[in-house]
N, C-alpha and C positions, 0 to 999 in steps of 0.2 A: 833640434833647434840649434842654430848656430850661436856661438858664444856671444856675438855682439848683440843679439836680440835682447839680452837681459837689460841693456841700457835703455830700452824703450819703455820698460815698466816704471810707472810713476814712483812706486815704492823704492826701487833701486836708484832711480834718478835723484830722489830726494836726499840720498846719502852721499851724493857727489857734490861737495860744496861749491866748486867752481863752475860758473856758467860756461866758460870757454871749454873746460874739459868735457862737460856734458855734450856740448855741441860737436866737438871733435869726435867723440865716440860715436855719436849718432850719424854724422855726415860721412865720416870715413868708413864706418861699418856698413852703411846702407846706401845713402844718397849718392856717394861718389861713384857708385857702380852703375847709376842710371845713365842711359844713353840720350835721354831727352830731358830738357828742363821746362818747367812751366813758364819761364820768363823768356819767351822767344823774341826775336826781332831786334831791330835797332831803333833808336830814337833819332830821327833825322829831321832837321828843321831847315827849310828853304831860306837862303840869305839873299841871293841876287842873281841876275843874269850877267854873263860876260861874253864878249865876242869870241867865237870859236877860233882857236889857233892849233896848229899841229901839236899833238901830245895829249890832248883831251880824248877820253874815250867817247866813241860815237853814241853810246847808250845815254850819255848825259846831254845830248843835244835836245833842245826844246823844239819839237817839230811844229807845235802850234804857233810859236813865234815865227818860225821860218815861213809857215803858210801865210801869215799876215804881212811879213816884211820882206820875204825873199832873201833873208840874211840868216846866217847860222849863229845861234847863241847857245851856250851851255848853261845848265843850272848849277849853281854853286850852293853848298850847304854850310850853314854856320858851324855845325858840328855833327859828327857821326860817331856816336858812342853806344856802348851797351846800355842796358837798363839802368835807370836812375831810380833807386827804391827809397821811399820815405817811410820808415817804420814809425807809427804813432802808438806809444805804449801808455795805457791807462794805469796810473799809479794811485788811484783814489782808494779810500778806506775799504770799500766793498770788495776790492780785488784781494784783500788779505784773507777772505773767508776760505775755510777749508773744512771738509768733513773726512778727509783721508790724508795721505802723506804729503800731497802738494797743494798749496793754495792756488787760487786762480792766477795770482801774480807770478808765482814760481813757474807754473805750467806755461803761461803765456810768454814769459821771458825766455824759457828754455826753447819754446817753439820759435820765437822771434830770432834768437841767436843762431839756432840751427839753420834757419832760412837765410839769415845774413851771411853765415859762413859759406853756404852753397853759392850765393850770389857773388861773394868776393872770390871764390875759387874760379868762377868763370869771368872774372875781371869786370864785374858790374860795380856800380857805385852805390854805396849804402849809407843812409843817414838815419838818425834817430831823434825823436822828440818825446820826452817823458813829461806827463802832465797830470794834474788833478784840477784844482781851481785856477791854476796858473801853470806856466811852462817851468818845470823844475830842472830841466837839463836839455841840451840840444847839441847835436853833432851834425854838421853839414855833410851832404853826400860826398863820398870819395871812394875810390877803388883801392886805396892804399892798403897794404898788407897789415899795417898797424891798426886799421880801423876796428877789427874785431875785438882787440884788447880794450880799446876805449869804449866800445859798444857795451861790452860785458861790465866794465867798471861802473859805467853810469847806471846800469840796471841794478847792480849789486849794492851800490852805495845809497840807494834811495828806496827805502821800504814804504809800502803803501800805508796810508793812515789818515789822510785828509778827506774833506768832502770833494765832490766833483762838479764840474760845470761843463759837461761834454759839448753842449751846443755852442756856447760862446767860444770855448777853447778851439774847437775844430775849425770854426770860421777864422779865428785869429791865425791858426796854423796855415790855413789856405792862403791868407793874405801874404804870408811869409815865404811861400814856395814860389821861387822865381822861375823855375823851369818845370815843364811838364814831365811827369814820370809815373811811377807805380806807387800808389798810396796803400799801405798795409796797416789798417787800424786793428789793434789787439786790445779788446775791451770786453767787460761783461755787459756793456750797454745799459747800465743802470742810470737811465736818463729819460726824460719825456720823449715819447715816440717821435713827435714832430721835430725835435732837435736833431735826432739821429737822421731822419729822412732828409731834412734840410741840408745837413752836412754832406750826405751822399750826393745830393743834387749839385751842391756847390763844387765839390771836387770834380764831378763829371763835367759840369759846365766849363770848368777851367781846363779841361782836356786831359785830366789824369785818368789812368786806369785805377780801379779801386777794388780792394779785397777787404771785406769785413770779417775778422776772426772773432766770433762770439764765444768767449771763454766762459764756461759754466761749471759749477759743481753739480754733480748728479742730483743732489737733494733739491736744487733749485728748479729742476724741471720735472722731477718725479714726485716731490713733496711726500716723502715716506713717513712723515711724523704721525704719531698716534697720541690720543689723550690730550690733556691740558699741557700746552707748551708755551713757554715764554720766549718770544722772538725779540731780539734786541737789534736795533739799527746800528750799522757800523760807521755811519757818517752823521751822527748826531740826530737821528730820527726818532729817538725815544724807544719805548718797548711796548709790546702787546702780549697780553696773556689771553689765550683763546683755546678752544677745543679744535685741534688740527683736523679731526675727522669731519667736522661740520663745514670747514671752509675749503677742504681739499679739492673738491670738484670745481668750485668757482675759481680757485687759484690756478689750477692746471688749465682750465679753459682760458683764463685771462693771459696766462703765460704763452700758451700756444697761439692765441690771437696776436699777441705782440710780436712773437717770432715770425709768424706768417706775414705780418704787415711789413716787417723789415725785409724779409725774403722777397716779397712781391715787388717792393720798391727797387731792390737791387736788380731784379730781373728787368724791370721797366727801364732802369738807368744803365743796363748792360754792365753792372758791377757784379762781383762774386760775393757770396755769403757762405761762410763756413762755420759750423758749430764745432767746438772743441771741448770735450768733457774731461775734467781733470783726472778721472780714473781710467781714461782710455789710453792704451799703449801708444807711445809716440809714433810708431811705425804706421798704425792705423790712421791717425790724424794726418800724418804727412802724406800717406798714400792718397788720401782724398784731396789734399791740397795740391799735390803734384799731378793728379790725374786730369782728365778732360774737364773743362769749365763746368759742363753740365753735372759732373759728378760732385761738385762742391756744394750743390744745393740739396 
């Protein structure tokens, strides 16, 4: 095993206090060697027609306009840039849950910073919105080399701990996104199903590409508890003492139905859905993220 591979292990990653250092180890050790990126293409928005004059490339001539008017016009574009990525990071109380070395927030933040670093390396623009029941911090998209430091600082200075209002917040964020781009939501999706589905539809309606990164602790989808267990809500939901064995089957069925509904809606909306378990090595998660879109499901 190559030396860099140790940095993909959540146990080892949890001992590196700096998010930026984690990301640099991961990206420089593995991702920088990739020949292809999952973020292809350019964001090009039509602005206006202009009469053709020598110097314009022939490929920009609008032949449909020529057919109607018998005059040559070229298409001009408002901007031709690389990807504009909007990271939306859930910082609500449930993201602090952990059953191993890394909490859902730590794992999701490490994944987000690694992807942001990769995007910035290829001169794409990266922005970040951190939220719970409100927007706790916001960085507009830029391809500046200094963006990664600010990205990490915002994540490191805001620990999860409050309640969440995923539905309202995502619609509020959608209202604030002035330009179409790639929306990457990193969350445990602890919210009513319809709120999540509505947000996906809204982002797609606005013309954004969407990737949902569903961050989970393994205990949340395997439910390995036995005997009488006291479950405590992390967002003011009270507590429940119950026999875990008696509710395991119903819980797992309910969880799987929820995840499948989100997955189905993402497929319907041509969005990507990626699950990320906090005990999974980062290279495995990133390999699925960077692979073909069908592999993310």
